[in-house]
Structures are given as structure tokens and as C-alpha cells.
N, C-alpha and C positions, 0 to 999 in steps of 0.2 A: 331491054328496059334498062334505062340509067338508074344510077345511085338514087337520085332526087326523086325519081318516079315509084319505086318501091314503097310498098304499103308497110307501115306500122306494124309491128306483132305485138300483141297482148300477153305478158305473162306475168301471172299472180297479181294481175290487176294492174299493172304498171305498162306505158308503151315504149317498145324498144323498135329502133330503127334498124334494119338488116344492112348494116354497113359495116366496112373494113375500115381498119385505122387509115389508111392510106385515102379512102374515100373521104372520111371525115374530116382530113386535113384540108383535102381538094374543096369540098364544100367550105369550109371557114374560109380558105382563100379566094373562092369565087365571091362569098357574100363580102370579105372585105374589099374588093376591089370594086364589088357594086354599092359601095356606101352603106351596108346593111350591116346592123351587128344583131346579136343573140345569144344565147347560151348553151351551153352542153351539160346534160345530166349523166350522171354514171352509175345507173342502179345496180347494187347488188342484193344479195339475199337479206342484208341488214335494211336496207331500203325497204323493200317489199314487206318484210315483216312489220316495220313501222308503219309504213301505209296501209296493210291491212288493217290496223287498228284506228287509224287517222284518215278519214277520207281525205281533209285537209291537204294532207301531205300528198296525197295521190294528185291531187287537184295541181299542187305547185309542180311537181313532175310534170304534168301534162303541159304545161305554159312553156316547157324549155322547145327548143326549135329543134335540136338534137338530143336524143335519149339512147345510148349504147350501154350495152352489157358489160359492166366491169367484174361481174361475178361470173365463176366457169357454173355454179348450179346455174345461173340465168339461161346461159347458153344451152345447157343439156336439156333443161325443162321446154324450151323452145323445139328444139329436135323432136323431144319425145311426143310432142303435141301436134308433129306434122308439120309446123310452121318455123323450119329451121333457121337461124340468123347465120350469118357465116362465120364469126368469130369473138372472141371475146376483146375488147377495147377498152382498156383501163385508164384511169383519171393517170396512173404514174407513167405510162405509157405515153398518151398524149403530151404531158408538159414538155417531151422533149421533142417530140415530132413536129409539133405546133411551134416549139421554138424555133428549131430548124427551117421550118418553113418562114416564120418572121424573120430570122435572120436574112436570106434569099431575098425575101422581098422586101428588106430596109424598114421593117415595121418594129415598134415597143411592144415589151411585155412588162407588167406589174406583179408582183407577189405579193398576196395577202393572206397573212396566218402562219401558224407555227408558233412556238417557244420565241422568246426575245434569241435574236441572231441566226433563229433558223431560215428566213427568207432571205437574208442577206447572204447567209452562205449558201443557199441555194442558186440565189441571181449569181455569185461567184463562179459555180459549177458551172450554171449553162453559159456564161461570158467565154469560160475558158474551153468549153466544147465547140461553143459557135462565137466568134471573136468578132462579127459584125452585127451580133443580136444588141440591140440597144433597150437596155435596162430602163424603164421610166420609172421605177421607185420600187421599195418594199413598204412593208408595215407589219408588225405583229403586235395586233390590240391585244390587250390586258384581259384575262378573264373577265365573262361577264358584261364586256363592253356593250353588246348589243341590248342590255337594259338600262344603260346609262346614257342619257340623252346627248351629254357632252363629249363622253368618250367615242360615239357611234357617230356624232357631227365631225370629230376630228377626222376620224377613219376615214368617212364619206368626202369629207373635201381634201383629203390627201389624193385619193384615188380620182376623183372628178378633176383636180387641178393638173393632176400629172397628163391626163387624157390619152393614155394607152390604147394600143390596136388591141391588146389581148391582155384579161387579167386572169391570174391562176388563185384560185380562193381555196385555200386548204385548212377549213374550219370544221370540217366533218360534218356528217348529216345529223339533221336536217338545217343546222345554222347556218351554213357556205349557201344553199341554195335559198334560204331567207334573206341572205344577205345579197346575193346576186339578185332577188325579185326587187329589193327595196333600192337598190342602186344603179340596176341596168338602165332604167328609164332617163339617169340624167346622162348616159353617154350612148345615145341610140346606135353609134356607127360601129359600138367596140364589142367583141364578143369575150365571153365569161364560160370558164372550165369548174367546177366544182372537183375538185380534186385529191380530196381527203388526206390521204398520209404523202401526197407525191411530195411536197417541198421537204419534210424531214427525210424522205429517202436520197432526194438530190443531194441534200446538205451534207449527206452522210450520217446523221444523227441516228437514223433508224437503216437497218440492213435488209435489203430486200432479197427474198428467196431466189435462189439458182435458176436460172433461165430453163434448166430443164425440167422443174418443179411446175412452173408455172403452166405450160400446155394441160398438163395433169391434172389441173384443178388442186393442187396441193401447198399454194401459196399461204393458207389460211393455218395448216399446219406449222409451217416455218414461221410465222408470226405468233402462234399460240407455243410455241416452244421458246420465242426467245423474250414475251412478254405473258408468261403465265397467269401472273395476277390479274392483271387488267384485262385480260382477254377471255379468262375460263369461262365467266358466266356467260359472257355474249357469245361465244362461238358453239360452246358444248352445249349450254342448257336453254341456249334458246335459238339461236339460227339453227344450228344441226335439224332440231326437230322440224323446224318449220322448213330447212329446204326437203328434207325426206318429203313432208306432207306435199310439198310445191311437185316435186318428181313423180311422184304418184299420182296425185290430181291431173297432170300433165298427161300422163301415160292413159289414163282412165279417159281423159278427154278425147285422145286419139282412137281407143277401141270402141268408145260412143258415138263417134262422128259417122254419119250416114255417108255410105260408100257410094261413088258416082258412078 
């Protein structure tokens, strides 16, 4: 069975494609060659928690052509339920692997999101890593731009006029997914990635957890230690209890499943 033939796995009410990072990249390259666009959602526990409270967010994620597990508990829950997915695939990693593929294929990327200067510094880092990569443009929209028709139109026009092959949108959930949903129809052959904090990571404004912590699902702990005031409530008071309930529910689902 090929990557494109594998059935999506439901985790916490959201669909997850059981793909590796390499398979995601190859899928996007193939779709670009065929002239077909799409977008990649990257659900983590925070996505699942919000989507559980707001069905509209769940439906939004379901419109993505690809949906991959950005959070380790999402991978663990799938495995506990008996419907495993092969690996965690993060927006922070896809930013680099998709850029490497774009450089190899002579394609262009656009970086949207982050504080002023962040997408520019991220673009410089990508260009340094992949000298043949085409940077179609960058945009750091002001806070609340999505509520201002003028600012939203300026941002939309900038992206559409640049006509990139790939757009990396780092605005946080669910704003980045909503922007992708609103903009993507204007560039039907472009691929979009909702990549969260990937842009400040690439720009060097945020430090990412060491590589040894990532497979263990400890990246959240590293970020909490570096941004305790911003992340304490989200990680410990909101996401952690939800993640525990998610894992217990997944295990119970497997136990209760009829044996073949």
C-alpha cells in the first residue's frame, strides 16, 4: 500500500494521515508537478483541545489535503488505540525539508507571519542553507490584521501577486488555518503549510529543543522552561489534562474494540 492509499486515522476527533516526513514532502512535490495545490495541517494537543470545543475548527482541519501529527501525544494516542501512525511530523521540520525540495526543484517559497523582521531572518536562514531556493517574498502582518479589511487585503494581495509555489504560514492556531482557508483558493496550484512557531525558530528568535528531547515528546518542557509566563497556563493547566484524557481514551478504545 502506498502512502497516498493509507487511510486517515482519527485521533481526538481530528484526521491524521499516517505519513512520514519524507512521504509528505514527496506527496507535495508530486502534486506541484501535477499543477495541484493544497494545504498541510499540523495538529497537536492544543489543536485537538480547541477543536473538541468548537466543531467549526475540526471541520476546518478536515479541509486540509494533508494532516500530520505535530504533537507527540497525538502519535502516542494513535498507537494506544491500535491504529498507529509512523512518526511525528512537525511544521518546524517541514519548513526545512519542503524548502530543500523547493530548492532542488527550482520552486519558490513565501513566508507569512511572525513579529516584524522574523520572516525576513527566517528567509535568510533558509537561503543560506539552500542557496538555490527562490524567496518569493515575506510578510509580517500587524496584530489583528485579520479583523481589518484593509490590512487583510494588503497581506492577501502581497501573497497572490508573488505567486509562490509554497507558502509557510506561521500565525498560530487557528488563525493560520483560517488565513490559509481564505487565501488558498486564489492560488489553486500553490501548497500551504500552517507551521506555528517554525518561523521564529528558523529566524533564531526562539530556541528549539535539542534533538534528543524531540522523539521523547519533551519539546513542550523545553519551551515551557524558556517561556514560562506565556506557556504555563496553556501547557500545564489546559493541554496536559486534555492529553492525559486523550491517552486514557485511546487505550480504552483499544481494550473495548472487538477482537477479530
